[in-house]
N, C-alpha and C positions, 0 to 999 in steps of 0.2 A: 504494500500500500504506500502511496506517496504521502509526503508530509501534509498535503492539503486534504487528505482523506479520500482521495479518489483511487480507484483501482487501475492496475495495468490490465491489458486485454487477457494476459495469461492468468492473472488473479481472478478476473471475472469468469473465465472458463472454469477454473478450479472450483469457484463458489457455486456456479450453476450445476456442475457435475455432483458436488457434495450434497447440495440441497435436494437433488432428485435421484439419490442413490437407489431408491425403491422403484424408480421408473426408468428402465433401460431405454425405452424409446425416446425419452427426453435426454438421457445421457448421450445418446447417439447424435442428438441435435445440439449438444452443448457448444461445440465449436462454432456452429452456424449462428446460434443465438448470441454468443459472446461477440462475434464479429459484427453482427447486425446492431446490437446495442451500442457497441463501441463506435459505430459509424454515425450514430445520432448526434445532432448538435447538443452541446452541453445544456442549453436552456430547455431542452425537450426531454429531460431525464426524470420526469414525474413517474414513479413506479406504476401507477394506475394507467397512465397514458401509454406507457411502454407495453403493458399487458394487453390493453385493448388493441393497440396497433399490431402487436405480434399475432394475436388471435385473428385479426382481420387478414393479415398476411398469410397465415396458415390456411384459412378458409379459402382464400383466393388461389391457392396453388392447386 
């Protein structure tokens, strides 16, 4: 973690994988999820907005 409290992409990937240890299908997507979240503008990091946007993205695929 950086001094300002933000995560690196690798830390985000590790956190996503750890939080979803009981869901292998989400672990398989952890790298994609981390890369996608990492690509968002910093002012768009509201967790609820991220969840909604990712759900919409998944539904659209």
